[in-house]
C-alpha positions in Angstrom: 0.0 0.0 0.0 1.6 3.4 -0.9 2.3 5.9 1.8 -0.3 8.5 2.5 0.3 12.0 1.2 -1.7 15.2 2.0 -3.8 16.7 -0.9 -1.9 19.0 -3.1 -3.8 22.0 -1.7 -2.6 21.1 1.9 0.9 20.6 0.7 0.8 24.0 -1.0 -0.5 25.6 2.0 2.3 24.0 4.2 4.9 25.3 1.7 3.3 28.8 1.6 3.2 29.1 5.4 6.9 27.9 5.8 7.8 30.5 3.1 5.9 33.3 4.8 7.6 32.5 8.2 10.9 32.7 6.6 10.3 35.9 5.0 8.9 37.3 8.1 12.1 36.4 10.0 14.1 38.3 7.3 11.9 41.4 7.7 12.3 41.5 11.6 13.7 44.7 13.1 14.0 45.8 16.7 12.6 49.2 16.0 9.3 49.8 17.9 7.4 50.9 14.8 8.6 47.8 12.8 7.8 45.5 15.8 4.2 46.4 15.8 3.6 45.5 12.1 5.8 42.5 12.5 3.7 41.2 15.4 0.4 41.8 13.5 1.8 39.7 10.5 2.9 37.1 12.9 -0.6 36.7 14.4 -2.2 36.4 11.0 0.2 33.5 10.2 -0.5 32.0 13.5 -4.2 32.2 12.7 -3.8 30.6 9.3 -1.8 27.7 11.0 -4.5 27.2 13.4 -7.2 27.1 10.8 -5.2 24.6 8.7 -4.6 22.4 11.8 -0.8 22.6 11.2 0.2 23.5 14.7 2.0 20.7 16.5 1.5 18.5 13.4 3.9 15.6 13.6 4.7 15.8 9.9 5.5 19.5 10.0 7.2 20.3 13.5 9.4 23.0 11.9 6.3 25.3 11.5 5.5 25.4 15.2 9.2 25.7 16.1 9.6 28.6 13.8 6.4 30.3 14.9 7.6 30.1 18.6 11.1 31.5 17.7 9.5 34.4 15.8 7.2 35.2 18.8 10.3 35.3 21.1 11.6 38.2 18.9 8.5 40.1 19.6 7.1 41.7 22.8 4.5 39.0 23.1 6.2 36.3 25.2 3.0 34.9 26.6 1.9 33.4 23.2 5.1 31.3 22.5 4.9 30.2 26.1 1.4 28.9 25.7 2.3 27.2 22.4 5.3 25.4 24.2 3.1 24.3 27.1 0.4 22.9 24.7 3.1 20.7 23.1 2.7 17.1 24.5 6.3 16.4 24.0 8.2 19.7 24.3 11.6 19.6 22.7 14.9 21.6 23.3 14.7 23.7 20.2 11.6 25.7 21.2 12.8 25.7 24.8 16.2 27.3 23.8 14.3 30.1 22.1 12.1 30.7 25.1 15.0 30.5 27.6 17.0 33.1 25.6 14.0 35.4 25.2 12.9 35.3 28.9 16.4 35.7 30.2 16.9 38.8 27.9 13.6 40.2 29.4 14.9 39.8 32.9 12.6 36.8 33.7 15.2 34.4 34.7 12.7 32.2 36.8 10.6 31.7 33.7 13.6 30.8 31.7 14.7 28.2 34.1 11.1 26.8 34.1 11.2 26.2 30.4 14.7 24.6 30.7 13.2 22.3 33.5 10.1 21.5 31.3 12.2 19.6 28.9 12.9 16.0 30.0 16.7 15.5 30.8 16.9 12.8 28.1 15.7 15.4 25.4 17.9 18.3 26.3 20.8 19.1 23.9 24.0 21.1 24.3 22.5 24.1 22.9 19.8 24.3 25.5 22.2 23.8 28.3 24.4 26.6 26.8 21.4 29.0 26.6 20.6 28.4 30.3 24.2 28.9 31.3 24.4 32.0 29.4 21.2 33.2 31.0 22.8 32.6 34.5 26.1 34.2 33.5 24.4 37.4 32.5 22.5 37.5 35.8 25.9 37.0 37.7 24.7 33.7 39.1 27.7 31.4 39.0 26.4 28.6 41.1 23.3 27.7 39.0 25.4 28.0 35.8 28.0 25.5 37.3 25.0 23.2 38.1 23.8 23.3 34.6 27.3 22.6 33.3 27.6 19.6 35.6 24.3 18.4 34.2 25.7 18.6 30.6 28.8 16.6 31.7 26.5 14.1 33.2 24.7 13.5 29.9 28.1 12.2 28.4 28.7 10.4 26.0 25.5 11.6 24.3 26.2 15.2 25.0 29.6 17.0 25.2 30.3 20.7 26.1 31.4 22.7 23.2 33.1 26.0 22.8 29.9 28.0 23.7 29.5 25.8 26.8 32.9 26.8 28.2 32.5 30.4 27.3 29.4 30.7 29.2 30.7 28.7 32.2 33.8 30.8 32.4 31.9 33.9 32.1 29.5 32.8 35.0 32.5 31.8 37.3 34.1 35.2 36.7 31.1 36.7 38.6 32.1 34.7 41.9 33.2 36.7 44.9 36.5 35.7 46.4 37.6 34.0 43.2 40.7 31.9 44.0 43.5 31.2 41.5 43.1 27.3 41.8 39.6 27.6 40.6 40.8 29.3 37.5 43.6 26.7 37.0 41.1 23.8 37.4 38.8 25.3 34.7 41.7 26.1 32.4 42.8 22.3 32.6 39.1 21.3 31.7 39.2 23.6 28.7 42.5 22.1 27.4 41.3 18.6 28.0 38.1 19.2 26.0 40.1 20.7 23.0 38.2 24.0 23.4 41.3 26.0 24.1 41.9 27.0 20.4 38.5 28.7 20.3 38.9 32.5 20.3 35.8 33.1 22.6 37.0 30.5 25.1 40.4 32.0 25.4 39.0 35.5 25.8 36.8 34.3 28.6 39.8 32.6 30.2 41.7 35.8 30.1 38.7 37.6 31.7 38.5 35.0 34.3 42.1 35.2 35.3 42.1 38.9 35.3 39.1 38.9 37.7 41.2 36.9 40.3 43.2 39.2 42.5 46.2 37.0 43.0 49.4 38.2 41.2 50.0 34.8 39.5 46.5 35.1 38.0 47.6 38.0 35.8 50.7 36.0 34.7 48.4 33.0 33.8 46.3 35.5 31.7 49.3 36.8 30.0 50.4 33.2 29.2 46.9 32.5 27.6 47.3 35.8 25.5 50.9 34.7 24.3 49.6 31.3 23.2 46.6 32.4 21.3 47.0 31.9 17.5 44.4 34.6 16.8 43.3 37.7 18.8 40.5 40.1 18.3 39.7 43.6 19.8 38.0 41.8 22.7 41.2 39.9 23.6 43.4 43.2 23.8 40.5 45.2 25.5 40.1 42.5 28.2 43.8 42.5 29.0 44.0 46.3 29.1 40.9 46.7 31.3 42.1 43.8 33.4 45.4 45.4 34.2 43.7 48.7 34.8 41.3 47.2 37.3 44.3 45.7 39.1 46.0 49.0 39.3 48.9 48.1 37.0 48.6 50.9 34.4 52.1 50.3 33.1 51.2 46.7 32.3 48.1 47.9 30.6 50.0 50.3 28.4 52.7 47.5 27.5 49.9 45.3 26.3 48.3 48.3 24.4 51.6 48.9 22.6 51.5 45.2 21.3 48.1 45.7 19.6 48.3 44.9 15.8 45.7 46.9 14.2 43.7 50.1 15.0 41.0 48.7 17.2 39.3 51.9 18.4 37.8 50.1 21.4 41.3 49.1 22.7 42.5 52.8 22.5 39.3 53.8 24.3 39.9 51.3 27.1 43.4 52.6 27.5 42.2 56.2 27.6 39.6 55.3 30.1 42.2 53.4 32.2 44.3 56.6 32.4 41.3 58.6 33.4 40.3 56.2 36.1 43.9 56.2 37.3 44.0 60.0 37.5 46.7 60.2 34.8 44.7 62.6 32.7 47.6 64.1 30.9 48.5 60.7 29.6 44.9 60.2 28.5 45.0 63.4 26.5 48.4 62.6 25.0 47.1 59.2 23.8 44.0 60.9 22.3 46.3 63.1 20.4 48.2 60.1 19.0 44.8 58.4 18.2 43.9 61.4 16.1 47.3 61.5 14.3 47.1 57.9 13.5 43.5 58.1 12.1 42.1 55.8 14.5 38.3 56.1 14.4 36.9 58.3 17.2 33.5 57.4 18.7 31.3 58.6 21.7 33.4 56.6 24.2 36.6 58.3 23.0 35.1 61.8 23.4 33.4 61.0 26.7 36.6 59.8 28.3 38.8 62.6 27.0 36.4 65.3 28.0 36.0 63.7 31.5 39.9 63.8 31.8 40.0 67.5 30.8 37.2 68.3 33.3 38.8 66.4 36.2 42.2 68.0 35.8 41.2 71.6 34.8 42.5 71.2 31.4 39.7 73.6 30.2 41.6 74.7 27.1 42.2 71.2 25.9 38.6 70.3 26.6 37.5 73.3 24.4 39.8 72.0 21.6 38.1 68.5 21.9 34.8 70.2 21.7 35.9 72.0 18.6 37.0 68.8 17.0 33.5 67.3 17.7 32.0 70.2 15.9 34.4 69.9 12.9 33.9 66.2 12.6 30.1 66.4 13.1 29.9 62.7 14.1 26.5 61.4 13.3 25.7 60.1 16.8 22.3 58.7 17.6 20.7 60.5 20.6 21.6 57.6 22.9 25.3 57.7 21.8 25.4 61.6 21.8 24.0 61.6 25.5 27.2 60.8 27.4 29.3 63.1 25.2 26.9 66.0 25.9 26.9 65.2 29.5 30.7 65.3 29.6 30.6 68.7 27.7 28.2 70.1 30.4 30.5 68.9 33.1 33.6 70.3 31.5 32.0 73.9 31.0 30.5 73.8 34.5 33.8 72.9 36.2 35.5 75.4 33.9 33.5 78.2 35.3 31.4 78.6 32.0 28.0 77.7 33.5 26.2 79.8 30.7 27.9 77.8 28.0 27.1 74.6 30.0 23.5 75.6 30.2 23.3 76.3 26.5 24.6 72.9 25.6 22.2 71.4 28.0 19.2 73.2 26.4 20.2 71.9 22.9 20.3 68.2 24.0 17.7 66.1 22.3 17.9 63.4 24.9 18.6 64.0 28.6 18.8 61.6 31.5 19.1 62.0 35.3 22.8 62.4 34.8 22.2 65.4 32.6 20.0 67.0 35.1 22.3 66.3 38.0 25.1 67.7 36.1 23.7 71.1 35.3 22.3 71.1 39.0 25.8 70.6 40.3 27.2 73.2 37.9 24.9 75.9 39.4 25.6 74.9 42.9 29.5 74.8 42.3 29.1 78.3 40.7 27.4 79.6 43.7 24.1 80.3 41.8 21.7 78.6 44.2 18.6 80.3 42.8 19.2 79.0 39.3 19.8 75.5 40.9 16.4 75.6 42.7 14.7 76.6 39.4 16.3 73.6 37.6 15.5 71.3 40.6 11.8 72.3 40.4 11.4 71.3 36.7 13.5 68.1 36.8 11.3 65.4 35.2 13.1 62.7 37.3 15.2 62.9 40.5 17.2 60.4 42.2 19.0 60.4 45.6 22.0 62.3 44.0 19.7 65.2 43.0 18.5 65.6 46.5 21.9 65.1 48.0 23.3 68.0 45.7 20.6 70.4 46.7 20.8 69.5 50.4 24.7 70.0 50.4 24.4 73.0 48.2 22.0 74.8 50.6 24.3 74.1 53.6 27.3 75.5 51.8 25.2 78.5 50.7 24.4 79.3 54.2 20.8 78.2 54.1 20.8 75.3 56.5 17.2 75.7 57.5 16.2 75.3 53.9 18.5 72.3 53.6 16.7 70.6 56.4 13.3 71.4 54.8 14.5 69.8 51.6 15.7 66.7 53.5 12.3 66.3 55.2 10.6 66.8 51.9 12.7 64.1 50.4 11.5 61.7 53.0 7.9 62.9 52.7 8.3 61.9 48.8 9.5 58.4 49.9 13.1 58.9 48.5 15.7 57.0 50.6 18.6 59.3 51.5 22.1 58.0 50.9 24.9 58.5 53.5 26.1 61.7 51.7 22.6 63.2 51.8 22.5 62.3 55.6 25.9 63.9 55.9 24.5 67.1 54.4 21.5 67.3 56.7 23.7 66.6 59.7 26.0 69.4 58.7 22.9 71.7 58.5 22.2 70.7 62.1 25.7 71.6 63.1 25.5 75.1 61.4 22.2 75.8 63.2 23.2 74.3 66.5 20.2 72.0 66.3 21.7 69.3 68.6 18.3 67.6 69.2 17.5 67.3 65.5 21.1 66.2 64.9 20.7 63.3 67.4 17.6 62.2 65.6 19.4 62.0 62.4 22.1 60.1 64.1 19.6 57.6 65.2 18.1 57.3 61.7 21.6 56.9 60.2 22.3 53.9 62.4 18.9 52.3 61.5 19.7 52.7 57.8 23.1 50.8 58.4 25.2 53.9 57.4 27.1 54.1 60.7 30.3 52.8 59.0 30.3 55.7 56.4 33.1 58.0 56.6 31.1 61.0 55.2 28.4 60.5 57.6 30.7 59.9 60.5 32.8 62.9 59.9 29.6 65.0 59.5 28.4 63.6 62.9 31.6 64.4 64.5 31.6 68.0 63.2 27.9 68.5 64.0 28.5 67.5 67.7 31.5 69.8 68.0 29.7 72.6 66.5 26.7 72.0 68.9 28.9 72.1 71.9 28.8 68.3 72.6 32.5 67.7 72.4 32.4 64.4 74.4 29.9 63.1 71.9 32.2 64.1 69.1 35.0 62.3 70.7 32.9 59.2 71.1 32.0 59.3 67.4 35.7 59.6 66.6 36.5 56.6 68.8 34.0 54.2 67.3 34.5 55.1 63.6 35.8 52.0 61.8 37.7 53.8 59.3 39.4 57.1 60.2 40.7 59.3 57.3 42.6 62.5 57.2 39.2 64.5 57.4 38.3 62.5 60.6 41.5 63.5 62.4 41.3 67.1 61.2 37.8 67.3 62.5 38.6 66.0 65.9 41.8 68.2 66.2 39.6 71.3 65.2 36.8 70.3 67.7 39.4 70.0 70.6 40.9 73.3 69.7 37.6 75.2 69.4 36.5 73.9 72.8 39.6 75.0 74.6 41.4 71.7 74.8 44.5 72.9 73.0 47.0 70.5 74.5 44.9 67.5 73.7 44.7 68.7 70.2 48.4 68.8 69.9 48.6 65.3 71.3 46.1 64.0 68.8 48.0 65.6 65.9 51.1 63.9 67.0 49.2 60.6 67.4 48.0 61.0 63.8 51.4 61.4 62.5 52.7 58.5 64.6 50.1 56.2 63.1 51.5 56.9 59.6 48.8 59.4 58.4 50.6 62.3 56.8 48.9 65.7 57.7 47.7 67.8 54.9 47.2 71.7 54.5 44.0 71.4 56.5 45.6 69.6 59.3 48.2 72.3 59.9 45.5 74.9 59.6 43.5 73.2 62.4 46.6 72.7 64.7 47.7 76.4 64.1 44.1 77.4 65.1 44.2 75.1 68.2 47.5 76.8 69.3 45.9 80.2 68.6 43.0 79.5 70.9 45.2 78.2 73.7 47.9 80.9 73.4 50.6 78.3 72.5 52.9 80.6 70.5 56.1 78.4 70.7 54.2 75.3 69.7 52.5 77.3 66.8 55.9 78.1 65.4 57.1 74.6 65.8 54.2 73.2 63.6 54.4 76.2 61.2 58.1 75.4 60.5 57.4 71.6 60.4 55.1 72.0 57.4 57.9 72.5 54.9 60.6 70.9 56.8 59.1 67.6 57.6 56.1 67.3 55.1 57.2 69.5 52.2 54.0 71.6 52.5 54.4 75.3 51.6 52.5 77.5 54.0 49.7 79.3 52.4 48.1 82.8 53.3 45.7 81.1 55.6 48.6 79.5 57.6 50.5 82.8 57.8 47.2 84.5 58.9 46.7 82.0 61.9 50.3 82.5 63.0 50.1 86.3 62.8 46.9 86.1 64.7 48.6 84.0 67.3 51.4 86.5 67.7 49.1 89.6 67.8 46.9 88.1 70.5 50.1 87.2 72.5 51.2 90.7 72.4 54.0 90.1 70.0 52.8 92.4 67.2 56.4 93.4 66.4 57.2 89.8 65.4 54.0 89.6 63.3 55.2 92.7 61.5 58.6 90.9 60.9 56.9 87.8 59.7 54.9 89.7 57.0 58.2 90.9 55.6 59.5 87.2 55.2 56.3 86.0 53.3 56.8 84.7 49.8 53.8 86.6 48.7 52.1 90.0 49.1 49.9 90.2 52.2 46.2 89.3 51.4 43.1 90.7 53.3 43.2 87.7 55.7 46.8 88.8 56.8 45.8 92.4 57.3 42.6 91.4 59.3 44.9 89.3 61.6 47.2 92.3 62.0 44.3 94.8 62.6 42.8 92.3 65.2 46.2 92.2 67.0 46.5 95.9 67.1 42.9 96.2 68.6 44.0 93.8 71.3 47.4 95.5 72.0 46.1 99.1 71.5 48.5 99.8 68.6 46.4 102.4 66.7 49.0 103.5 64.3 49.9 100.1 62.8 46.2 99.3 63.1 45.3 102.2 60.8 47.8 101.2 58.4 46.4 97.7 58.2 42.9 99.1 58.0 44.0 101.4 55.0 45.2 98.2 53.1 41.9 96.5 53.6 39.9 99.5 52.6 41.8 99.3 49.4 41.3 95.5 49.0 37.9 94.9 50.2 36.2 98.3 50.9 32.6 96.8 51.5 33.8 94.5 54.3 32.1 95.7 57.5 34.6 94.0 59.8 37.4 96.4 58.9 35.5 99.5 60.0 34.2 97.9 63.2 37.6 96.7 64.3 39.3 100.2 63.4 36.4 102.0 65.2 36.7 99.8 68.3 40.5 100.2 68.3 40.2 103.9 68.3 37.3 103.8 71.0 39.3 101.5 73.3 42.2 104.2 73.2 39.6 107.0 74.0 40.0 108.5 70.5 36.3 109.2 70.1 36.6 111.6 67.2 38.6 109.1 65.1 36.1 106.4 66.0 33.1 108.6 64.9 35.0 109.5 61.7 35.4 105.7 60.8 31.7 105.1 61.5 30.8 108.0 59.2 33.1 106.7 56.5 31.2 103.4 56.9 27.8 105.1 56.5 28.9 107.2 53.6 30.3 104.1 51.7 26.9 102.3 52.3 28.5 99.5 54.2 26.1 97.9 56.6 27.1 96.4 59.9 26.0 92.7 60.4 23.5 92.9 63.4 24.5 90.7 66.3 22.1 87.8 67.1 22.1 84.8 69.4 19.9 81.7 69.2 19.0 78.8 71.3 17.3 75.4 70.8 14.5 74.7 73.2 12.3 71.7 72.7 11.8 71.4 68.9 12.1 75.2 68.2 14.9 77.7 67.8 14.6 81.0 69.5 16.5 83.9 68.0 17.3 87.1 70.0 18.7 90.4 68.7 20.4 93.2 70.8 17.8 94.9 72.9 15.2 92.5 71.7 11.6 93.3 72.5 9.8 91.5 69.8 10.2 87.9 71.3 6.9 87.0 72.9 8.7 86.4 76.4 11.2 89.2 76.2 9.8 90.9 79.2 10.0 87.8 81.3 13.6 87.3 80.2 14.5 90.8 81.2 13.0 90.5 84.6 14.8 87.1 85.2 18.0 88.7 84.3 17.6 91.6 86.7 17.1 88.9 89.5 20.2 86.9 88.4 22.1 90.2 87.9 21.7 91.0 91.6 23.0 87.6 92.7 25.9 88.1 90.3 26.8 91.4 91.8 26.9 89.8 95.3 29.5 87.4 93.9 31.6 90.4 92.8 30.4 91.1 89.1 30.9 94.6 87.9 29.6 95.5 84.3 32.7 96.3 82.1 31.4 99.4 80.4 34.7 99.8 78.5 33.3 97.4 76.1 30.5 99.8 75.1 32.4 101.6 72.5 30.3 104.6 72.3 30.7 107.9 74.2 27.7 107.8 76.5 26.5 108.0 80.1 27.9 105.1 82.4 24.3 104.0 83.2 23.4 104.0 79.6 26.4 101.8 79.0 25.3 99.4 81.6 21.9 99.2 79.9 23.4 98.4 76.6 25.4 95.6 78.0 22.5 94.2 79.8 20.5 93.8 76.6 23.2 91.9 74.5 21.6 89.2 72.6 23.8 86.3 74.1 22.6 87.4 77.6 19.0 87.4 76.4 19.3 83.9 74.8 21.1 82.5 77.9 18.4 84.0 80.2 15.7 82.3 78.1 17.5 79.0 78.3 17.7 79.2 82.0 14.0 80.0 82.2 12.8 77.2 79.8 15.2 74.3 80.0 14.9 71.6 82.6 16.8 72.2 85.9 20.4 71.1 85.6 20.4 71.0 81.8 23.3 72.7 80.0 22.4 76.0 78.3 23.9 76.1 74.8 23.7 79.4 72.8 25.1 80.2 69.5 26.1 83.8 68.3 26.9 85.1 64.9 29.6 87.4 66.1 32.5 87.4 68.7 31.2 87.5 72.3 32.0 90.8 73.9 34.3 91.0 77.0 31.6 92.0 79.4 29.2 89.2 78.3 32.2 86.8 78.8 32.7 88.0 82.4 28.9 88.0 83.0 28.6 84.4 81.8 31.3 83.2 84.2 29.5 84.8 87.2 26.1 83.6 85.9 27.3 80.0 85.7 28.3 80.2 89.3 25.2 82.1 90.5 22.8 79.6 88.9 25.0 76.4 89.4 24.5 75.4 85.7 27.0 75.0 82.7 26.5 77.6 80.0 28.0 77.0 76.6 28.4 79.8 74.1 29.5 79.3 70.5 30.7 82.6 68.9 32.1 83.1 65.5 35.6 82.0 66.5 35.2 79.3 69.2 33.4 77.7 72.1 33.3 79.0 75.6 32.3 76.5 78.4 31.3 78.4 81.4 31.2 76.3 84.7 31.5 77.2 88.4 32.7 80.7 87.6 35.3 79.7 85.1 35.6 79.4 81.2 37.2 76.7 79.2 39.3 79.4 77.2 41.0 80.3 80.4 40.2 84.0 79.7 42.4 83.8 76.5 40.3 84.5 73.6 
């Protein structure tokens, strides 16, 4: 009996469907508009196959397999999954397409389910490879190794091929704590299988060895490279990137010089390696060579070189690269142009050309969150906080970095209250702050003296697991120090797991500001003994500590040690601290001599230190000379007029003092009004001189009169010499009585719990009478009073001050 054959019409239909499926595969394009029409045509074919009862037909299995494969190329993954599940005997070919498609869509669990749905006896090597590749892309080494073992267990029917080893090696390379013996063992397996000659396997072996941190691993990678008969751009790039990751930039360059052929990706890898290693001049030099040798330039090239120029301040070089981009007019698609434009915005922002940066930003056809954060940071760094706020409000998407930049920007801009409002808004919008954002908010608390709020943020920080963060720890240390809680600052310093130079500097500064000068010196010496080299800030903080404690000889010792022991040339700020130290110690002549030895002309900070020293020592002539220099350099600075006027007033030269105040008025210079503030409960209370607007001002004045009587019994006499105006003695006493720090302390004594420390912050330097009054007040009420003025902290307790009356 002859074999059965389908009618000619049916045979013709089968052939037509097969042909249509093949043509549809050829027309496939990943473009969204093309995918839509592709899917419509595919569903029409699917309907025709259903109508003709050709799906899962034993005589035509290739139709269903090809239909499933084409569906996996479309967004519709549910249909091929249903087709696969309806097959009574699912095979490896369809499963391979579904595993690859679902893995690419990030649905790894579904991909594994399709692999498991195929009976082990029916799985082939290609299906195993697809599953291993899926696990490798997801950085899941253990499951990939399990699949490879299953493939080995299917011998002799199945054997691993080149793709098997490539997928396995890629997966194992994702393992943490990868050991050299593991790499060697896999290498032996590759050699035994005969797959070592395959280019993809050798590349994967090099990548594996380079991800192992032992020195011998890089030697093994080099051996694989030398034994390879053929090499491609991936080979060289893997070696270069591997050496860069290991910090061996010289070995990377050595490999780069061996490259035979102008593989632009290898050049890009080398340039990027130089940028990551901070060797930006070398990166730019290699770029020039790349241009001269006519190596193709792409978006990766320009992005790396522009980043190098931005990071090192090579602004002119960066502009020349920008000019080259304009001349070449590369036809970048928007996605490729995006990182280049972001790098250009960064370059011009860091180069102080924020207007140009904004112009480039506005012309970008495609922007991402990096673009918005870059222009936002540019405005912050240029001091244009208002523009930054405008950008922040219209940003279509924000991440935690956006919020961090704004919080920190407001703190550095002197708007700490607004910084905390932003931080609270961030929490309200359910955006989780990073440790740097916490650091910014904590810094705001330090500026405001908001100790209670700072403690709350400290608790949140611990709950979020950021207690090991150096940025957060340093911010906490500084916050506690600025809020007068130096013991808490010391505790934070002691428990920090990783101390850096910023941590040491902050703690030294805290001790110096709180009157613990000798401890600050001991801590500085301990830092050096532990092998941490001091930097410019370290010497600035130690000189400040010497200044606060009146340690002139020690100050000279550390000043001379800068250049002698650490090859750090003193800057104007270091000279200013030393001159201020000499002036306050009454050695104004030595300060004058020191100015003559400076390697640069005196700056405003130098003359300010001289003028302050003259005010302390009553040297009106040299003080007037210093003031004249300041009037020429910074004519609108109110401190110069006030210091000179006070110098004349202290010497009884009232006419000269009045002349200076008139000059100040004529030039339109406004004196910053003195104010003090104190945190009580959850609210900050601010007091001005002679304040009557605070709702409880009268109660405070009455309380101070009572306390004043007790202070006088202890020997307090108002020091009217600190009222630098020619007026009646009784009027002077009233002016002193109404100083803002006295009002704030009085309010704290009234409202805080009995025994609680009263901490007050003041925007100007505390006056001599208030300093004396606080000592008597602390004894009269039996409470500790802490005042932070613009220069330092004063801890008043039992009639004494931590500054030892040297301030």
